[in-house]
C-alpha positions in Angstrom: 208.2 -10.1 61.3 209.8 -11.6 64.5 208.0 -12.2 67.9 209.3 -10.8 71.2 208.0 -10.7 74.8 207.8 -6.9 75.1 205.6 -4.8 72.8 205.3 -1.2 74.0 207.1 -1.2 77.3 209.8 1.4 78.0 212.2 1.5 80.9 211.3 3.5 84.0 215.0 4.0 84.7 216.6 4.5 81.2 220.2 5.0 82.5 221.9 3.1 85.3 225.4 2.1 86.3 226.3 0.5 89.6 230.0 1.3 89.2 231.0 -2.4 89.5 232.6 -2.7 86.1 230.7 -4.9 83.5 227.2 -6.2 84.2 225.2 -9.2 82.9 221.4 -8.9 83.0 218.9 -11.6 82.2 215.4 -12.5 81.3 213.9 -16.0 82.1 211.3 -17.3 79.7 209.5 -20.4 78.3 207.7 -21.1 75.0 204.3 -22.8 74.7 205.1 -24.4 71.3 208.2 -25.2 69.3 209.8 -21.9 68.2 212.9 -20.9 66.4 215.0 -18.2 68.1 217.1 -16.1 65.7 218.6 -13.8 68.3 218.0 -11.3 71.0 217.6 -7.6 71.6 218.3 -5.1 74.3 217.1 -1.6 75.0 220.0 0.8 74.8 220.5 3.1 77.9 220.8 6.8 77.2 224.6 6.7 77.4 226.4 4.7 74.7 229.5 3.2 76.3 231.2 -0.1 76.1 230.4 -3.2 74.0 227.3 -5.3 74.3 227.0 -9.0 73.7 224.1 -11.4 74.2 223.9 -15.0 75.1 221.1 -17.6 75.2 221.1 -20.4 77.9 218.9 -23.3 78.8 218.3 -23.3 82.6 219.5 -26.7 83.8 219.4 -26.2 87.6 217.2 -24.1 89.9 218.6 -20.8 91.2 217.1 -21.1 94.7 218.5 -22.9 96.5 221.6 -22.6 94.3 223.8 -22.8 92.7 221.8 -22.3 89.5 223.2 -23.5 86.2 222.6 -23.1 82.5 223.8 -24.5 79.2 225.0 -22.0 76.6 223.0 -22.4 73.4 224.1 -19.3 71.4 226.0 -16.0 71.7 226.8 -13.0 69.6 228.3 -9.5 69.9 226.4 -6.4 68.9 228.4 -4.6 66.2 226.9 -1.2 67.1 224.0 0.0 69.1 221.8 3.1 69.6 220.6 4.8 72.8 217.0 4.8 74.0 215.7 2.2 71.6 215.7 -1.6 70.9 218.8 -3.0 69.3 218.8 -6.5 67.6 221.6 -9.1 67.9 221.5 -12.1 65.6 222.9 -15.5 66.5 225.3 -17.2 64.0 222.6 -19.9 63.6 219.0 -20.0 64.9 218.2 -22.2 67.9 215.1 -24.3 68.2 213.3 -23.8 71.6 211.0 -26.5 73.0 208.0 -26.3 75.3 208.6 -27.7 78.8 212.1 -26.2 78.9 213.2 -22.9 80.6 215.6 -20.5 79.0 217.4 -17.3 80.0 218.6 -14.6 77.6 221.5 -12.5 78.9 222.9 -9.1 77.9 226.4 -8.0 78.9 227.6 -4.4 78.9 231.4 -4.1 79.4 231.0 -0.7 81.1 228.1 -1.6 83.3 225.4 0.5 81.7 221.8 -0.7 81.5 218.1 0.3 81.4 215.6 -1.1 83.8 212.2 -1.0 85.5 212.3 -2.1 89.1 210.0 -4.8 90.4 208.3 -5.9 87.2 208.8 -9.6 87.8 208.5 -9.4 91.6 204.8 -8.6 91.2 203.8 -11.0 88.4 204.9 -12.8 85.3 204.3 -11.6 81.7 202.9 -13.5 78.7 202.8 -12.4 75.0 201.5 -15.1 72.7 203.7 -18.2 73.0 206.2 -16.5 75.3 205.9 -16.4 79.1 208.4 -14.8 81.5 207.6 -16.0 85.0 207.3 -14.2 88.3 210.7 -14.4 90.0 211.2 -17.3 92.4 208.5 -19.5 91.0 209.7 -23.1 91.2 213.1 -21.9 92.4 213.8 -20.1 89.1 214.7 -16.4 89.3 213.9 -13.6 86.9 215.4 -10.2 86.4 218.8 -11.8 87.1 222.1 -10.0 87.2 225.8 -10.5 88.0 228.7 -8.1 87.7 231.9 -8.6 85.8 232.9 -10.4 82.6 230.3 -12.2 80.5 228.7 -14.9 82.7 225.4 -16.7 83.5 223.4 -14.7 86.1 221.3 -16.5 88.7 220.5 -13.9 91.4 218.1 -11.1 91.1 215.2 -9.2 92.5 212.7 -9.3 89.7 213.6 -6.2 87.8 213.0 -5.9 84.1 216.4 -5.2 82.5 214.9 -4.9 79.0 216.6 -7.8 77.3 214.3 -9.8 75.0 214.2 -12.6 72.5 213.6 -12.6 68.7 211.5 -15.6 67.5 210.7 -16.4 63.9 207.0 -16.5 63.1 205.5 -20.0 63.8 204.8 -20.6 60.2 208.5 -20.5 59.3 209.9 -22.9 61.9 211.6 -25.5 59.8 214.0 -28.3 60.9 216.0 -29.0 57.8 217.5 -32.4 57.6 220.5 -32.5 55.2 222.4 -35.6 54.1 221.6 -39.2 54.9 219.9 -40.0 58.2 222.4 -41.2 60.8 221.8 -44.3 62.8 220.2 -43.8 66.2 223.5 -45.0 67.9 225.5 -42.4 65.9 223.0 -39.7 66.8 223.2 -40.6 70.5 227.0 -40.4 70.4 226.9 -36.9 68.8 223.9 -35.7 70.7 225.7 -33.8 73.5 227.9 -31.8 71.2 225.4 -31.2 68.3 221.9 -30.7 69.6 221.1 -27.3 71.1 223.7 -25.2 69.2 222.3 -25.7 65.8 218.9 -24.8 64.3 218.3 -28.0 62.4 219.7 -31.2 61.0 219.0 -34.9 61.7 220.3 -34.6 65.2 217.8 -31.9 66.2 214.9 -33.9 64.7 216.0 -37.0 66.6 216.3 -35.0 69.8 212.7 -33.8 69.5 211.5 -37.3 68.7 213.3 -38.7 71.8 211.6 -36.1 74.0 208.2 -36.8 72.6 208.7 -40.6 73.0 209.7 -40.1 76.7 206.6 -37.9 77.3 204.4 -40.7 75.9 206.1 -43.3 78.0 205.6 -41.1 81.1 202.0 -40.7 80.3 201.5 -44.4 79.8 203.1 -45.3 83.1 201.4 -42.7 85.2 199.0 -44.2 87.8 195.4 -43.2 87.2 193.7 -40.8 89.6 190.1 -41.2 88.4 187.9 -44.0 87.3 187.9 -44.3 83.5 184.2 -45.2 83.5 182.6 -42.4 85.5 185.5 -40.0 86.2 185.1 -40.3 90.0 188.3 -39.9 92.1 189.9 -43.3 93.0 190.2 -44.2 96.7 193.1 -46.1 98.3 192.2 -49.5 99.6 193.8 -51.2 102.7 195.8 -53.6 100.5 197.5 -50.8 98.5 195.0 -51.0 95.5 193.0 -48.1 94.3 189.3 -48.4 93.5 186.1 -46.6 92.5 183.5 -46.8 95.2 180.7 -46.5 92.7 181.3 -49.2 90.1 184.0 -51.4 91.7 186.7 -50.5 89.1 190.1 -51.4 90.6 193.7 -50.5 89.9 195.9 -52.4 88.9 193.4 -55.2 88.2 191.3 -53.4 85.6 193.9 -51.0 84.3 194.7 -50.9 80.6 197.6 -48.5 79.8 196.8 -45.8 77.2 197.7 -46.9 73.7 197.2 -50.6 74.5 
């Protein structure tokens, strides 16, 4: 069984067409733990017209102020779809999603038909298990995004729920399969930009996750303390640029020992 954001929700406006040609509609989301995304799904409007394709992006630049930007991770065309129900679309290869990253799944209808509920993400975000879709505008990231025309990455939007969703494998089945001999770190770095993010596994995906974990550890080790390690009291700034605890005299950087050392 796969996991998705929406459970029992149905669109308040099941049939819409703005007469602008094709339309791209998107859902912004994050995951709390490492998950494998096998595809996406969309709720078919009541009129079956045109072709539908879905794309998965990682958000790489904020939407407000723009221009927003995203990196394409996967795409697939729906071979056929049904009205007034969810329709699944499977990627050619699953994509590993990482916590701390923001993603956007996009559905494109060539004739401009879509289902929606107005204002869902203008009021609040939505969480289901490991998946969170934020309130639009938080941190400069929009939700309920759309753009007219050919398949494209949408950045503007007013917080509508366009009923596009993700399909995640159960957490117990997330496997990063490493096949063949492990490449050198230099070789992996050379291939990184063209390999990681468009495949579900392999040595390069594993090395990418390892690099990110190492960077997070370095950031934590180098972060200035804000509280005394002895009593937890907030540190105060001294006149000479040092930070000290008024209760036991502990001082940064004189008494500081980095985590892990």
